[in-house]
C-alpha positions in Angstrom: 0.0 0.0 0.0 1.4 3.4 -1.0 1.2 6.1 1.6 1.8 9.8 0.9 2.7 12.3 3.7 2.6 16.0 3.0 4.2 18.5 5.4 5.0 22.2 5.0 8.8 22.3 5.4 11.3 20.5 3.2 13.7 20.1 6.2 10.8 18.6 8.2 10.0 16.1 5.4 13.6 14.9 5.5 13.4 14.4 9.3 10.1 12.6 9.2 11.1 10.4 6.3 13.7 8.8 8.6 11.1 7.7 11.1 8.3 6.4 8.9 10.1 3.9 6.7 9.9 2.9 3.0 6.1 2.5 2.9 5.8 6.2 3.1 6.7 9.0 0.7 7.1 12.3 2.4 6.7 15.5 0.4 6.6 19.2 1.2 4.2 21.9 0.1 6.6 24.7 1.3 3.8 26.4 3.1 0.6 27.5 1.4 -0.1 26.3 -2.1 -3.0 28.7 -2.9 -4.4 32.1 -1.7 -7.2 34.4 -2.4 -7.3 35.5 -6.1 -6.8 39.1 -7.1 -10.1 39.3 -9.0 -13.7 39.9 -8.3 -15.1 43.2 -6.9 -12.1 45.4 -6.0 -9.7 42.5 -6.6 -10.6 41.1 -3.2 -11.0 37.5 -4.4 -14.5 37.3 -3.1 -17.9 36.6 -4.8 -19.6 39.4 -3.0 -23.0 38.7 -4.6 -22.7 35.0 -3.7 -22.5 35.2 0.0 -18.9 36.4 0.0 -17.6 33.0 -1.2 -13.8 33.2 -1.5 -12.1 32.7 -4.9 -8.8 30.8 -4.6 -5.9 30.5 -7.0 -2.6 28.6 -7.0 0.2 30.8 -5.7 2.4 32.0 -8.5 5.5 29.8 -8.8 4.0 26.8 -7.1 2.2 25.3 -10.2 4.9 22.7 -10.8 4.9 21.7 -7.1 1.1 21.3 -7.2 1.4 19.1 -10.3 4.0 16.9 -8.5 1.8 16.6 -5.4 -1.3 15.8 -7.6 0.7 13.0 -9.3 1.9 11.6 -6.0 -1.6 11.8 -4.5 -3.1 10.0 -7.5 -0.7 7.1 -7.0 -1.2 6.9 -3.3 -3.7 4.7 -1.4 -3.6 6.7 1.8 -2.7 10.4 2.2 -1.6 12.0 5.5 -1.8 15.7 5.8 0.9 16.6 8.5 1.1 20.3 8.3 1.8 22.5 11.4 -0.4 22.0 14.5 -2.2 25.4 14.4 -5.0 27.1 12.6 -2.9 28.1 9.6 -1.6 24.5 9.4 -5.1 23.2 9.4 -6.0 25.6 6.6 -3.0 24.5 4.5 -4.2 20.9 5.0 -7.7 21.8 3.8 -6.3 23.6 0.8 -4.2 20.6 -0.1 -7.3 18.3 0.2 -9.3 20.6 -2.1 -6.6 21.1 -4.7 -5.3 17.6 -4.9 -8.8 16.1 -5.3 -8.4 13.5 -2.6 -12.0 13.5 -1.3 -12.6 10.1 -2.6 -9.4 8.6 -1.1 -8.5 7.7 2.5 -7.0 10.9 3.9 -6.0 11.7 7.4 -5.0 14.8 9.3 -2.0 14.1 11.5 -0.6 16.6 14.1 2.4 16.4 16.3 4.0 19.0 18.6 7.6 17.8 18.1 9.6 16.3 15.3 10.9 13.2 17.2 10.4 9.5 16.4 8.2 8.8 19.4 5.9 11.8 18.8 5.5 11.1 15.0 4.9 7.4 15.5 2.3 8.2 18.1 0.6 10.8 15.9 0.2 8.4 13.0 -1.6 6.0 15.4 -4.2 8.7 16.1 -5.1 10.5 12.9 -8.3 12.6 12.6 -10.4 14.4 10.0 -9.6 18.1 9.1 -11.2 20.4 11.6 -13.5 22.6 9.5 -14.1 25.1 12.3 -10.4 25.8 12.6 -10.2 26.2 8.8 -13.2 28.6 8.8 -11.5 30.7 11.5 -8.3 31.0 9.6 -10.2 31.7 6.3 -12.1 34.5 8.0 -8.9 36.1 9.3 -7.4 35.9 5.8 -10.4 37.4 4.1 -10.8 40.3 6.5 -7.1 41.0 6.4 -7.3 41.0 2.6 -10.3 43.5 2.6 -8.5 45.9 5.1 -5.1 45.5 3.5 -6.3 46.0 -0.1 -8.7 48.9 0.5 -6.8 50.8 3.1 -3.4 50.4 1.4 -4.6 51.6 -1.9 -6.4 54.6 -0.3 -3.3 55.6 1.8 -1.0 55.2 -1.2 -3.1 57.5 -3.3 -3.8 60.1 -0.6 -0.7 60.3 1.6 1.9 58.0 0.0 1.9 55.5 2.8 2.7 52.0 1.6 0.3 49.8 3.5 -2.1 49.4 6.3 -3.4 46.3 8.1 -5.8 45.1 10.8 -2.9 44.3 13.3 0.0 46.4 12.0 -1.9 49.7 12.0 -3.1 49.2 15.6 0.5 48.3 16.7 1.6 51.5 14.9 -1.2 53.4 16.6 0.1 52.3 20.0 3.6 53.6 19.3 2.3 56.9 17.9 0.1 57.5 20.9 3.1 56.9 23.2 5.2 59.3 21.1 2.6 62.0 21.4 2.5 61.4 25.2 6.3 61.9 25.2 6.1 65.1 23.2 3.3 66.5 25.4 5.1 65.6 28.6 6.1 68.4 30.9 8.9 67.5 33.3 8.3 68.3 37.0 11.2 69.1 39.3 11.7 67.1 42.5 14.5 66.6 45.0 15.9 63.6 46.8 18.0 63.6 50.0 20.6 60.8 50.5 22.5 60.3 53.7 25.8 58.4 53.9 26.5 56.2 56.9 29.5 53.8 57.6 29.0 50.9 55.2 25.6 52.0 53.7 23.4 54.9 52.6 19.7 55.7 53.2 17.2 57.9 51.4 14.4 60.2 52.6 11.0 58.5 52.3 8.5 60.3 54.6 8.2 63.7 56.3 5.8 63.8 59.3 4.4 60.4 58.4 3.5 61.4 54.8 5.3 60.6 51.5 8.2 63.0 51.1 7.6 65.5 48.3 10.3 68.2 47.8 9.5 70.3 44.8 12.5 72.7 44.7 15.9 73.4 46.1 14.6 75.7 48.8 12.4 72.9 50.3 15.3 70.4 50.1 17.8 72.7 51.8 15.2 73.5 54.5 14.8 69.8 55.2 18.6 69.3 55.3 19.0 72.2 57.7 16.7 70.4 60.2 18.8 67.2 60.3 21.0 66.4 63.2 24.2 64.3 62.8 22.7 61.4 64.8 19.9 59.2 63.3 17.7 56.9 65.4 17.1 53.3 64.2 13.3 52.7 64.4 13.2 49.4 62.5 15.7 46.7 61.5 13.8 43.8 60.0 14.9 40.8 58.1 12.5 38.6 56.2 12.8 35.8 53.6 10.6 35.6 50.6 10.1 33.2 47.8 10.7 34.1 44.1 9.0 31.5 41.9 10.2 30.6 38.5 8.2 31.7 35.4 6.3 29.1 33.2 8.0 27.6 30.2 8.0 29.8 27.1 5.2 30.6 24.8 5.9 32.4 21.5 5.5 35.9 22.9 7.6 35.4 26.1 10.4 33.7 24.0 10.5 36.7 21.7 10.6 39.1 24.7 13.3 37.2 26.6 15.4 36.7 23.5 15.2 40.4 22.8 15.9 41.5 26.4 18.6 38.9 27.3 20.2 38.1 23.9 19.5 41.3 21.9 18.0 39.1 19.2 15.1 40.4 17.1 11.8 38.6 17.1 12.2 37.7 13.4 15.6 36.2 14.0 14.4 34.4 17.1 11.6 32.7 15.2 13.9 31.7 12.3 16.3 30.0 14.7 13.5 28.4 16.7 12.0 27.1 13.5 15.3 25.4 12.6 15.5 23.8 16.1 11.9 22.5 15.8 12.3 21.1 12.3 15.4 19.2 13.0 19.2 19.3 13.5 21.5 16.6 12.2 23.0 14.7 15.2 25.1 11.8 14.1 23.2 9.8 11.5 19.9 11.2 12.5 18.0 14.5 12.1 16.2 15.4 15.3 13.8 18.1 16.3 15.3 19.7 19.4 12.3 21.8 20.6 8.5 21.5 20.5 6.4 23.7 18.1 7.4 27.3 18.6 4.1 29.0 17.8 2.0 28.5 20.9 0.2 30.5 23.6 -0.2 27.6 26.0 2.2 27.2 29.0 1.1 23.6 29.5 3.8 20.9 29.6 3.0 17.2 28.9 3.5 14.6 31.5 5.9 12.9 29.1 8.2 15.8 29.7 7.3 16.7 33.3 8.0 13.3 34.9 11.5 12.7 33.5 12.5 16.3 34.0 11.5 16.2 37.7 13.6 13.1 38.0 16.5 14.8 36.2 16.3 17.8 38.6 16.3 15.6 41.7 19.2 13.5 40.4 21.3 16.5 39.2 20.6 19.1 41.9 18.8 17.4 44.8 15.3 16.8 46.0 15.0 20.3 47.5 15.3 21.8 44.0 12.2 19.9 42.7 9.2 22.3 42.2 5.7 22.1 40.8 4.4 22.6 37.2 3.0 26.0 36.3 0.1 25.5 33.9 -2.0 28.7 34.3 -2.6 29.7 30.7 -3.7 33.2 29.5 -7.4 33.7 29.0 -6.7 34.5 25.3 -4.7 31.4 24.7 -5.9 28.8 22.1 -4.2 26.1 24.2 -3.9 23.9 21.2 -0.6 22.3 22.3 2.3 22.6 24.7 4.6 25.3 25.7 8.0 25.6 24.0 10.4 23.1 25.6 13.3 20.7 24.7 12.1 17.4 23.2 14.5 15.4 25.4 15.7 16.6 28.8 18.8 14.5 28.5 19.9 16.5 25.4 21.6 19.3 27.4 23.0 22.4 25.7 26.6 21.2 26.7 26.0 18.0 24.8 25.3 20.0 21.6 28.0 22.6 21.8 29.9 21.1 18.8 26.7 20.7 16.8 24.7 23.9 17.0 25.6 27.3 15.5 26.2 30.2 17.9 22.6 31.5 17.5 21.1 28.1 17.7 22.9 27.5 20.9 21.8 30.8 22.4 18.1 30.1 21.7 18.3 26.4 22.7 20.1 27.1 25.9 17.5 29.8 26.8 14.5 27.4 26.0 16.2 24.5 27.9 16.9 26.6 31.0 13.5 28.2 31.1 11.6 24.8 30.7 13.7 23.1 33.4 13.5 26.2 35.7 9.7 26.2 35.4 9.7 22.8 37.2 12.1 23.8 40.0 11.6 25.1 43.5 11.5 28.9 44.2 14.6 30.8 45.0 14.6 32.2 48.6 15.8 35.8 49.0 16.6 37.3 52.4 15.6 40.9 52.5 16.6 43.5 55.2 14.8 46.8 55.7 16.3 49.6 57.9 14.4 52.7 59.0 16.1 55.7 60.5 14.4 58.8 62.0 15.6 62.3 62.4 13.7 65.6 62.9 10.4 64.0 62.0 11.8 62.6 58.7 12.0 58.9 57.9 14.9 57.5 55.9 15.2 53.9 54.8 17.8 51.5 53.4 17.3 48.0 51.9 19.5 45.0 51.3 19.1 41.6 49.9 21.0 38.3 49.5 20.3 34.9 48.0 19.5 32.4 50.7 18.7 29.5 48.4 19.2 29.6 44.7 16.4 27.2 43.7 15.5 27.6 40.0 18.2 30.2 39.6 20.6 27.2 39.7 19.8 26.8 36.0 18.3 30.2 35.1 20.8 32.4 36.9 22.5 33.5 33.6 19.3 35.3 32.6 17.9 36.4 36.0 20.2 38.0 38.6 19.8 38.7 42.3 22.0 41.7 43.2 23.5 41.2 46.7 23.7 44.2 49.0 24.6 44.3 52.7 23.6 46.3 55.7 25.6 46.3 59.0 23.9 44.7 61.9 22.0 47.3 63.9 19.5 47.3 66.8 16.3 49.3 67.2 16.6 52.5 69.2 20.3 52.5 68.4 21.7 55.8 67.0 23.9 56.0 63.9 26.2 58.9 63.0 25.9 60.2 59.5 28.9 61.2 57.5 27.3 63.2 54.7 23.9 64.5 53.6 23.4 65.1 49.8 20.3 66.8 48.3 20.0 66.1 44.5 17.8 67.6 41.8 15.7 65.3 39.6 12.9 65.6 37.0 10.0 63.3 36.3 10.5 61.4 33.0 8.1 60.8 30.2 6.8 57.3 29.5 9.5 55.3 27.7 9.3 54.4 24.0 8.6 50.8 23.2 11.3 48.3 22.8 10.5 45.3 20.6 10.0 43.1 23.8 7.8 45.7 25.4 5.7 46.1 22.3 5.1 42.4 22.0 4.2 42.2 25.6 1.7 45.0 25.2 0.2 43.5 22.1 -0.2 40.2 23.9 -1.8 41.8 26.9 -4.3 43.8 24.7 -5.2 40.7 22.7 -3.9 42.2 19.4 -2.9 39.6 16.8 -1.6 36.2 17.6 1.9 34.9 18.6 2.7 34.0 15.0 1.9 37.6 13.9 4.1 39.6 16.3 7.4 39.2 14.5 5.9 39.9 11.0 4.1 42.9 12.3 7.3 44.5 13.7 9.2 43.6 10.5 6.5 45.2 8.3 6.4 48.4 10.2 10.2 48.7 9.8 10.1 47.8 6.2 7.4 50.4 5.5 9.5 53.0 7.3 6.7 53.8 9.7 9.1 53.3 12.6 12.8 53.8 13.1 15.0 52.2 15.7 17.0 54.4 18.0 18.8 53.0 21.1 16.9 49.7 20.6 13.6 51.7 20.9 10.9 52.3 18.3 10.4 55.9 17.1 7.5 56.6 14.8 8.6 58.4 11.6 6.7 61.4 10.2 5.0 59.1 7.7 4.0 56.7 10.5 2.5 59.5 12.5 0.6 60.9 9.5 -0.7 57.4 8.7 -2.2 57.0 12.2 -3.6 60.5 12.1 -5.5 59.8 8.9 -6.7 56.4 10.1 -7.9 58.0 13.3 -9.8 60.6 11.2 -11.7 58.1 9.1 -11.4 54.6 10.5 -11.2 55.0 14.3 -14.2 52.6 14.7 -12.2 49.7 13.2 -8.5 50.5 13.5 -8.3 50.5 17.3 -7.3 48.3 20.1 -10.8 47.2 21.3 -12.1 46.4 17.8 -9.0 44.4 16.9 -9.1 42.4 20.2 -12.9 41.7 19.7 -12.1 40.4 16.3 -9.6 37.9 17.8 -12.3 36.8 20.2 -14.8 36.4 17.3 -12.2 34.3 15.4 -11.8 32.1 18.5 -15.5 31.7 18.6 -15.7 30.5 15.0 -12.9 28.0 15.8 -14.7 26.6 18.8 -18.4 26.8 17.7 -18.4 26.7 13.9 -20.5 29.9 13.7 -21.3 31.3 10.2 -17.9 32.7 9.3 -19.0 34.2 5.9 -21.7 36.2 7.7 -18.9 37.6 9.9 -17.1 38.6 6.7 -20.3 40.2 5.2 -21.1 42.1 8.4 -17.6 43.5 8.5 -17.6 44.4 4.8 -20.8 46.4 5.0 -19.5 48.2 8.0 -16.1 49.0 6.6 -16.8 50.0 3.0 -18.8 53.1 3.8 -15.8 54.3 5.7 -13.6 53.7 2.7 -16.0 55.6 0.4 -16.1 58.6 2.8 -12.3 58.7 3.2 -11.9 58.5 -0.6 -14.0 61.6 -1.0 -12.8 63.6 2.1 -9.2 62.7 2.9 -6.9 65.4 1.5 -3.9 64.4 -0.5 -0.5 65.0 0.9 1.3 67.7 -1.0 4.7 66.7 -2.4 7.7 68.4 -0.7 9.4 71.0 -2.8 13.2 70.7 -3.4 13.6 74.4 -3.9 14.7 74.0 -7.5 13.0 74.4 -10.9 12.6 71.7 -13.5 15.3 72.4 -16.2 12.8 71.3 -18.9 9.6 73.1 -18.2 10.4 75.4 -15.3 7.9 73.8 -12.9 8.9 73.2 -9.2 10.9 70.1 -8.5 9.6 67.8 -5.8 10.7 64.8 -3.8 9.1 61.5 -4.7 9.2 58.0 -3.2 9.8 54.7 -5.0 10.7 51.2 -4.0 14.3 52.3 -4.4 14.1 55.3 -2.1 13.7 59.1 -2.5 14.2 60.8 -5.9 13.6 64.3 -7.4 11.1 64.8 -10.2 9.1 67.5 -11.9 5.8 68.4 -10.2 4.1 68.7 -13.6 4.1 64.9 -14.1 2.6 63.4 -16.2 2.8 66.4 -18.6 6.6 66.6 -17.8 8.4 63.4 -16.9 11.8 64.9 -16.0 13.6 63.1 -13.2 17.0 64.3 -11.9 19.6 61.7 -12.7 20.4 59.6 -9.6 18.8 62.3 -7.4 22.2 64.0 -7.2 23.0 67.7 -7.0 23.5 69.3 -10.4 26.2 71.5 -9.0 29.7 70.1 -8.7 30.6 69.2 -5.1 32.9 71.6 -3.3 36.5 70.3 -3.3 38.6 70.5 -0.1 42.0 69.5 -1.6 42.4 66.8 1.0 43.3 63.3 -0.1 41.0 60.7 1.4 42.9 59.2 4.4 41.4 55.7 3.7 41.6 54.9 0.0 44.4 57.4 -0.8 42.9 57.9 -4.3 39.8 60.0 -3.9 39.4 63.6 -2.6 37.3 64.7 0.3 34.5 66.9 -1.0 31.6 68.8 0.6 28.2 67.2 0.1 24.6 67.8 1.3 22.5 65.0 2.7 19.5 64.4 0.3 17.2 62.3 2.5 16.6 60.9 6.0 16.7 62.7 9.3 19.9 64.6 8.3 18.5 65.9 5.0 20.0 69.3 4.1 22.9 68.8 6.5 26.4 69.4 5.1 28.9 66.5 5.4 32.4 65.7 4.1 33.1 62.5 2.2 35.3 60.8 -0.3 34.4 61.5 -4.0 35.4 57.9 -4.8 32.0 56.7 -3.6 30.7 54.0 -3.8 34.1 52.3 -4.0 35.1 54.3 -0.9 32.5 55.2 1.8 34.7 57.4 4.0 32.9 60.2 5.8 34.8 62.6 8.1 33.6 63.3 11.6 33.5 67.0 11.0 34.5 69.9 8.7 38.2 69.7 7.6 40.4 72.6 8.8 42.9 72.2 6.0 45.6 70.9 8.4 46.8 67.4 8.9 47.2 65.7 12.3 50.8 66.3 13.6 50.9 62.9 15.3 51.8 61.1 12.1 48.5 59.2 11.6 47.7 60.6 8.1 44.3 61.9 9.2 43.0 65.5 8.7 42.1 67.7 11.6 38.4 68.5 11.7 36.1 71.0 13.4 33.2 69.4 15.3 29.8 71.0 15.9 30.9 72.2 19.4 33.8 74.2 17.8 36.5 71.8 19.1 39.2 70.8 16.7 40.3 67.1 16.8 42.0 64.5 14.7 39.5 62.7 12.4 40.5 59.4 14.1 40.8 60.4 17.8 40.6 56.9 19.0 43.8 56.1 17.2 46.0 59.1 18.1 44.1 61.0 20.9 45.5 64.3 19.6 43.3 67.3 20.3 43.9 71.1 20.0 42.6 72.2 23.4 43.0 75.9 22.5 40.5 75.8 19.7 37.1 77.4 20.3 
């Protein structure tokens, strides 16, 4: 009997083929084989007059693959659809069944959470039919995303030159823009702190006359300092132990957050590496999946992992290190499968150090440590609190130390306990101060979002799904709606304009609450099988009047003038955008189609007479930045670009460094004159102003 198995990934097909034997042929669909067509009303791929039935077409470039799959399916007696264990995987299996025409044959849906021999053999013992409700949920998501994406993207492209919009990406952008506006509107408020130094420790003012200390200016702070006497009375010296429990094993969002915070790895890279670990790594003569499926929002761990891991913890670290499982799953979780964990507790990171790449080892070590730590006992931290009183003012000092490391035995590289010490003191004892220091401070605006914080916020608000977070961030960067400064997201002018226009015309749909409710509706379709095409129809009829109104009333963004005239017709030149970046063109287009060659200045760059210190062939010339945040700024660079990309740190003075390093001296923005390569020679003209 011929048996055909279809999976999504070619690397996964190679791994699975090892386990199933010669009776099975394993092929890969390389993801989706078909998608909504770009035809019908508005190119949406929907038969709007026929109950919003979707119109599907084979994805361009996959025709030959589909032909091969059809041929294999025709010759097979049994067909196993073993795509990924989530809604999208379910939808891919359904599309395969529909396209390959296998309704009349024996077909089975097979799911497994890890690519290991035991898991796959067990999965093939318990096949099931395709879950039509899961397919309907995914189909609804895809259709609504298509409607929003096509209609909003086209509108924004025409009106304000924004490249795209989406149900999830636009709400994520809105969150960041709102935070940016909070920051811009923030007014700092002055406040003062008072710190007192004692032998071996320091304390800080907390209360004045029993109320929280609030010193608004220097006069109030100095008045408080003047009241203090050199001797402080100890009113409390208390030591308590507290437990710090480990966190549950990773779900997709927490893995992305922790990898960002602890490994400085983007969510996109994290998921790429995790995908490889899931699909299989060659170990000896076998390809083995090292972690369970990495797209999940369930913290549940199977007993097949818990029991041997508990035994491993007791044997390796001792009975007092064994904890309890943590299976409290988020209310928004689909809970379709397990948390992310190693497939074999005996496969330690150390045992794979010569097999995994540097990035693979970082992610595997993190996942391994987190999963093991989640089943370990809490760490015990001893904390000491000291209160001192003087002139009606209460000062306090705190210290802590690790009493029992518990789960930190394996997770200590990612979670630290800073040890501080207080000298032993008794209540009613007096302590002599050595110094009192008042210091000025200002309240700070709310911080911009890091990638980890944005993902955490999206998860908390119920926006999108774990599998969408990484792609959302990547899209916003690609569309230049956000920039990254200091590892934080800063909305660009175009990003802010996009949100403002969406707020004006689509605030009822492009907002946090609506997007979260849509996710709940998709969950309901998945669990109850409610009429998903009615959901699509209701959304369409609510959304399209907004599009029509915006098409009529949204004002077009005027192109930015360059300050020059078109050399052909005399019309003003303007900046335009293309997929290749910014360029300069005539504003009279399409009547005049003049475009400035390469977007470069027509004037010859100003020469400095200084030979490039790097390539020794070109000459340093004065240029003007044409785009980006520094547009219009003068800078000095080699005219041998792009072969040489040297840019000086400042304006050349015409003198060379006297320290023999062949670098020109340059004037910085603050007026100081330094060597262009100060790290190399450290020569500075201190007399320059």
